[in-house]
N, C-alpha and C positions, 0 to 999 in steps of 0.2 A: 524613449522610454529606456534606461534601461532594468531588462527584467530577469528574474532566476527561478531555475526550477528545485523543487525538493524530493530527493528521495529517500524514504526511511523504511532500511533494509536494503539495503544496494548492493551487499554483496554475491543476494541469490542469483539464479538463472534469470530471473523475472525483472530485478532492479537492476542488475546489471546491463540487459537490452536496452531497460530506457535512459538508463545513462549516456547511452549510445545514440539513442535517438534523440535525445535533448540537445547531443554533444556537438550532432551534425544537425542542428538546429537552428538557423542566423539570425530568431528572432530573440533565443537565449542567450543570453551573454553568458550565467554563470550554472551551474551545477551543483548543487550543495548535493556531497552523496554521504550518509550515516548509513552503519553497518557495526557489528558488535564487534567487529575486530576493524583493527584498520588498515585497510588496506594501501600497499608500498605502491609506492611509484614505480613507473616504467622503468628499465634500466637502458631500455633501445632512446636514445634519443630523435629519433622520429616519430618513436610512439609516445613518447613525453609531449613531447610540440603539438599532435593531436588532443593530447587530453586537460592541455592547459586549464578549459573550464571549468573543471571537475576539479570541484574542492572538499577533501577528501575528511571524514569526521568519526571518528570512534565515541559509541556511546554503551551504556552497558543496557540500556532499559528498563532503570528503576526508575521512578518516581525524579528524584535530584538528580539525575544523571539527563531526564530528559526535562527537565528544566533548567540546565546549564546550558545544553545543547541549542534552546530557542535560545538563551539569551545570547549564544556565540553566535550562533546566526545573527540575531538582530545586528550586535557589531561588526561584524565581517562586511553587511552592507551598509553600513554606513562607512567603513573603510574604503570598499572596492567603490562605494557611490551608486549601489542598486538602489532604484525607485521603487521594487514591488518582487515580491512570490507570486506567479500567476498559477502556477503548477505545482501541483502535493500530490507526492504516491505512498499510501502506508501499504506498505508489502509484506508485511510481520504476518509468521503464521505457522502452525502446525500442526501435520497432522499423525507425523510419529517421531518419535527417536529414539534412543537406547533405553529408554524407560515409558515409553509408550507404546500404544498401538489400538487401535480403533475395535473398538468393543462389537463382540460378533452375539451375545447374549445378555442378560441383568447379570447373571454372573461373573462377567469380566469389567462391571462398575469397579472403581475403585478410588476412595476423596481425592489419593495422590493424584492420579491421573488427572483425573474432573478440576481438582484444583490447576493443575500444570496447563493442560491445557485452558483454559480458559483466561489465565495470565495472560498467555501470548496473540490468543485470536481477540479474547476482549477486551482488558484489561489495560495492556501496553499501549492498543490503536485509541482506546478511548483520552487517556494519558496525554497521548501526544495532541489529539483533539483538543483537552485542555489547553495544553499551553500556548500554541500554535494561532488561537483567537488573535492573539494579542500583537501579533508581526503577519497576520495575512490581510486585517483586514483596513480599508484604505478606499482610494478611489480606483482603482482598478482590479477588474475582474478577475476575479483568482475561485479555479477547480480544481479541488480536494478528493482523488482516488482513493479510497481503501479496497484492498480487498480483500472482499469477502468469497461464497461459491455457494453454488447452485443448491446444494444440499442442508444451507441455511435455513432453506425453506422451509417453513410449515407444511402450508398446500401441497408442495410437490413430493412430500416425502410418501413413499408408496413401497418403500422395502426394508425399514426399520434400520436397525443397528447402528454401530456407528454414532454411539448415544456423545459422549464427549465432543467432539466434531460438528456436530449436526446442533448441540445444544449451544456451544458457545459461537457459532455464527451464526445464531439466530437473533440470540443475543447480543452479539456487534450489534445487527441492523435495526434493534431496539436503542442501544443508545448511539446510533448514529442518527435516530430517528428525532431522538431525544434532542441532540446535537443542531442537529438542523434548526428547528422552531429555534436557539437560542440565536444561534449562527443568523438566523434571520435578522433578529432585532440587536444584534450586537456586530455583525460583520454584514452587511448587507450585502456588500459585492462576494460572496464567496456560496458556488454552487456544492453542495457534496454528494459522491457518486459510491455508490455498495458495487462493488463492481465484480463479476467471475467471470474468468480469464477461461474458464473448458480445462480441458484435461493437457498441462504444457509439461512438458519431456525438463522436468526440474527435477532435485530431490524428492520433492515433495510425495510426487506421482510414480517416482521409480518401482516400488512394488507394487503398483496395482496395474500399471499400464496392460499385461497381458489378456485384460478381458477388453481393450480400448481398438476399435477400428482404426485403420492406421491415417483411414481418413478425419475423422476424429482426434488425434492426437498431433500439436499445433509446436512449434517452437517459441521460444523466447519472442526471439525477434518480430515473428508475425503477430503473437500477442499484443507487446509494447506499440508494434506500428498502427494496430486497428487503436488500442486504448490511445494513443495519441491523438490518433482524426477522432474521435468521439470528442474527448476533452477541448478539441481545437470548435468544436460546433453545439457545446454548450451553452444553454439557455440562464440567465442568472435569474432563479424563479424563486430560494429559498426555502425550495423541498430536496430533498432524499430521492433519489430514484434507484432501482436496484438492478442493474442490468445486470448482460452477459457482452461478450466480443464483437457481436455483432448489434450493438445497439438494441439489445430488446429486453421487455421487462421481463420480467423473472417475479409469479408470482407468492406477495408474503406468505 
């Protein structure tokens, strides 16, 4: 059977690391790598030969673009004679950018920041889940991991603050839990994971790393390797699992 992996948010640190993992996997014949900006093909011929398993695609992450991307994936699977997509990672997420930063107190909350953070962290992932159901269901097992954060746990919230980020990640869990129930009816071959990668050396964590112990700061390749192993050992049980990079459950 010829199978593919799909990485959404492939240009980020973790998305790129996952591309490298599945690029080296003999059981994965192609990697669909989706990003907001189309990633240029390597100029070096030797490097290009190593990345021929990666099919880069551009998506604006609005609903029409997501729908079109899934239609293009379905078309390419037929052209390339791929039987199934058996691994999907949705890596999109935002903690800060030029317009938003984590709120330390209630007075820092604004409508614009709430809407922006919820759109990236909650709405975009569930729009992907909406469009993916038609191309991942089938006879072959498929594991979908959506990047979340321990800070989205309501039960684990002991320090407060970071209103938009916490709430958007908690909302993501509810959306995924609800999607898991529907997928269990419509795509029984699919397992959903809400995945906390830990504090990783990416742009998302850069402004906040100073307070993290060295042993608790992970490289993207370290996290990607752990996630691939976790996905390879999942039971297709129709449930959503909220877990960390050590495959340990996180309280909802």
